[in-house]
C-alpha positions in Angstrom: 0.0 0.0 0.0 2.7 2.4 1.0 4.6 1.8 -2.3 1.5 2.5 -4.4 0.8 5.7 -2.5 4.4 6.9 -3.1 4.1 6.0 -6.8 0.8 8.0 -7.0 2.4 10.9 -5.3 5.3 10.9 -7.6 3.0 10.8 -10.6 1.0 13.7 -9.4 4.1 15.7 -8.6 5.4 15.1 -12.1 2.1 16.2 -13.6 2.2 19.4 -11.5 5.8 20.1 -12.7 4.6 19.6 -16.3 1.6 21.9 -15.9 3.7 24.5 -14.1 6.3 24.6 -16.9 3.6 24.9 -19.6 1.9 27.6 -17.6 5.1 29.5 -17.0 5.9 29.6 -20.7 2.3 30.3 -21.8 1.3 33.0 -19.3 4.0 35.7 -19.1 6.2 33.8 -16.6 3.5 33.1 -14.0 3.5 29.9 -11.9 0.3 27.8 -11.8 1.2 25.1 -9.3 2.6 27.2 -6.4 1.9 30.7 -5.3 5.1 32.0 -3.6 6.5 33.5 -6.8 3.2 34.9 -7.9 2.8 36.6 -4.5 6.1 38.3 -5.0 5.2 39.3 -8.6 1.9 40.7 -7.3 3.7 42.7 -4.7 6.1 44.1 -7.2 3.3 45.2 -9.5 1.4 46.8 -6.6 4.6 48.6 -5.5 4.8 50.1 -9.0 1.0 50.8 -9.3 0.9 48.4 -12.3 -2.7 47.4 -11.6 -3.4 45.9 -15.0 -0.3 43.7 -14.8 -1.3 42.7 -11.3 -4.5 41.1 -12.5 -3.1 37.8 -13.7 -1.0 36.9 -10.6 -3.9 37.9 -8.4 -6.3 35.7 -10.4 -3.7 32.8 -10.2 -3.6 33.1 -6.4 -7.4 33.3 -6.1 -7.8 30.3 -8.3 -5.3 28.3 -6.4 -7.1 29.0 -3.1 -10.5 28.3 -4.7 -9.2 25.0 -5.9 -8.0 24.0 -2.4 -11.4 25.0 -1.1 -13.3 23.0 -3.6 -10.9 20.0 -3.1 -11.6 20.1 0.6 -15.4 20.2 0.0 -15.1 17.2 -2.3 -12.7 15.1 -0.2 -14.8 14.9 2.9 -18.1 13.6 1.4 -16.4 11.6 -1.3 -14.4 9.5 1.2 -12.5 6.8 -0.6 -13.6 8.1 -4.0 -12.0 11.5 -3.3 -8.8 10.9 -5.4 -10.8 9.6 -8.4 -13.2 12.6 -8.1 -10.5 15.2 -7.8 -8.4 13.8 -10.7 -11.4 13.6 -12.9 -12.4 17.2 -12.2 -8.8 18.3 -12.7 -8.7 16.7 -16.1 -12.0 18.5 -17.0 -10.5 21.9 -15.8 -7.4 21.4 -17.9 -9.5 20.5 -20.9 -11.5 23.6 -20.3 -8.3 25.7 -20.2 -7.1 24.0 -23.4 -10.4 24.9 -25.1 -10.2 28.5 -23.9 -6.7 28.9 -25.2 -7.7 27.4 -28.5 -10.6 29.9 -28.8 -8.4 32.9 -28.1 -10.1 34.2 -25.0 -8.2 36.6 -22.7 -5.2 34.8 -21.0 -6.6 35.4 -17.5 -9.7 33.3 -18.3 -7.5 30.5 -19.6 -5.2 30.7 -16.5 -8.0 30.4 -13.9 -9.1 26.8 -14.5 -5.5 25.6 -14.4 -4.7 27.2 -11.1 -8.0 25.9 -9.7 -7.0 22.4 -10.8 -3.5 22.7 -9.2 -5.0 24.0 -5.9 -7.3 21.0 -5.8 -4.5 18.5 -6.4 -3.0 19.2 -3.0 -6.0 18.1 -1.0 -6.8 14.3 -1.3 -3.2 13.2 -0.8 -1.5 15.3 1.9 0.3 12.6 3.9 2.3 9.5 3.1 2.5 7.5 6.3 3.6 10.0 8.9 5.1 12.4 6.4 3.2 15.5 5.3 3.5 16.2 1.6 2.2 18.6 -1.1 1.6 17.5 -4.6 2.2 20.8 -6.6 5.1 22.5 -4.8 8.4 21.3 -3.2 9.7 24.2 -1.1 8.5 22.4 2.0 9.8 19.1 0.7 13.3 20.6 0.3 13.2 22.1 3.8 12.2 18.8 5.2 14.8 17.0 3.2 17.5 19.2 4.6 16.2 18.9 8.1 15.9 15.1 7.9 19.4 14.7 6.5 20.7 16.8 9.4 19.0 14.4 11.8 20.4 11.4 9.9 24.0 12.8 10.2 23.4 13.2 13.9 21.9 9.7 14.1 18.6 11.0 15.4 16.5 9.6 12.5 16.4 7.1 9.8 17.3 8.2 6.2 14.3 6.4 4.7 11.7 9.2 5.3 13.9 11.7 3.4 13.6 9.6 0.3 9.9 10.6 0.0 10.8 14.3 -0.2 13.7 13.6 -2.6 11.3 11.6 -4.8 8.7 14.4 -4.9 11.3 17.0 -5.8 12.8 14.8 -8.5 9.4 14.0 -9.9 8.4 17.6 -10.1 11.7 18.5 -11.8 11.3 15.7 -14.4 7.7 16.8 -15.1 8.9 20.4 -15.6 11.6 19.2 -18.1 8.9 17.2 -20.0 6.5 20.1 -19.9 9.1 22.6 -21.2 10.1 20.3 -24.0 6.5 19.5 -25.0 5.4 23.2 -24.9 8.4 24.0 -27.1 7.1 21.6 -29.7 3.3 22.0 -29.6 2.7 25.1 -27.5 -0.4 25.2 -25.3 -1.6 21.9 -26.7 0.8 20.4 -24.3 -1.9 20.7 -21.7 -3.6 17.8 -23.3 -0.9 15.5 -21.9 -1.6 16.1 -18.2 -5.4 16.2 -18.8 -5.3 12.7 -20.3 -2.9 11.4 -17.6 -5.2 12.8 -14.8 -8.2 11.2 -16.5 -6.4 7.9 -16.6 -5.3 8.1 -12.9 -8.9 9.0 -12.0 -10.3 6.0 -13.9 -7.7 3.7 -12.3 -8.4 5.0 -8.8 -12.2 4.7 -9.4 -11.8 1.1 -10.6 -9.6 0.3 -7.6 -12.1 1.8 -5.2 -15.0 0.0 -6.8 -13.1 -3.3 -6.5 -12.3 -2.8 -2.9 -15.7 -1.5 -1.8 
């Protein structure tokens, strides 16, 4: 069970890295899977009274929070079906963003469903064993990796839990590489890749939940 959860977490982190790379290249250097950078960008625009430029990072942040909110609303009532439900809804949101980009609507309207999807992704799987994790950003994972390695050197902890954080960082990095390469070849159509993958993960999780009911 633990191994399957780690594999799922790695897959979701890789998908987040892919989506973030595509979003960064497509939307004027904005991040869609974590909001620290967007908060800094929003602050810079506010400091310079660049209110029009501040709209996109503000929408990205709002969408991410909305996604986490919706994910929490789904996860409780859905129970064991939560992961399947969230992955399916994420796939639909990315497909909606893809359609919006293809139709030429303003970038902000295409950006919003992507950040909502990424905010949702953090909710159903937030812990692996005793280790708290996030599926779309790795700053916390890197802090925990460094902290745990320090404890390992001092012989205060096992090295095994640190592997989870290293895996998530590596998965997000690999996903970002793949996203950057794919966007370079087919542009915003690259979003079809994570949309399909999330739909497949959702279907597999739904089948597994139905089998074990």
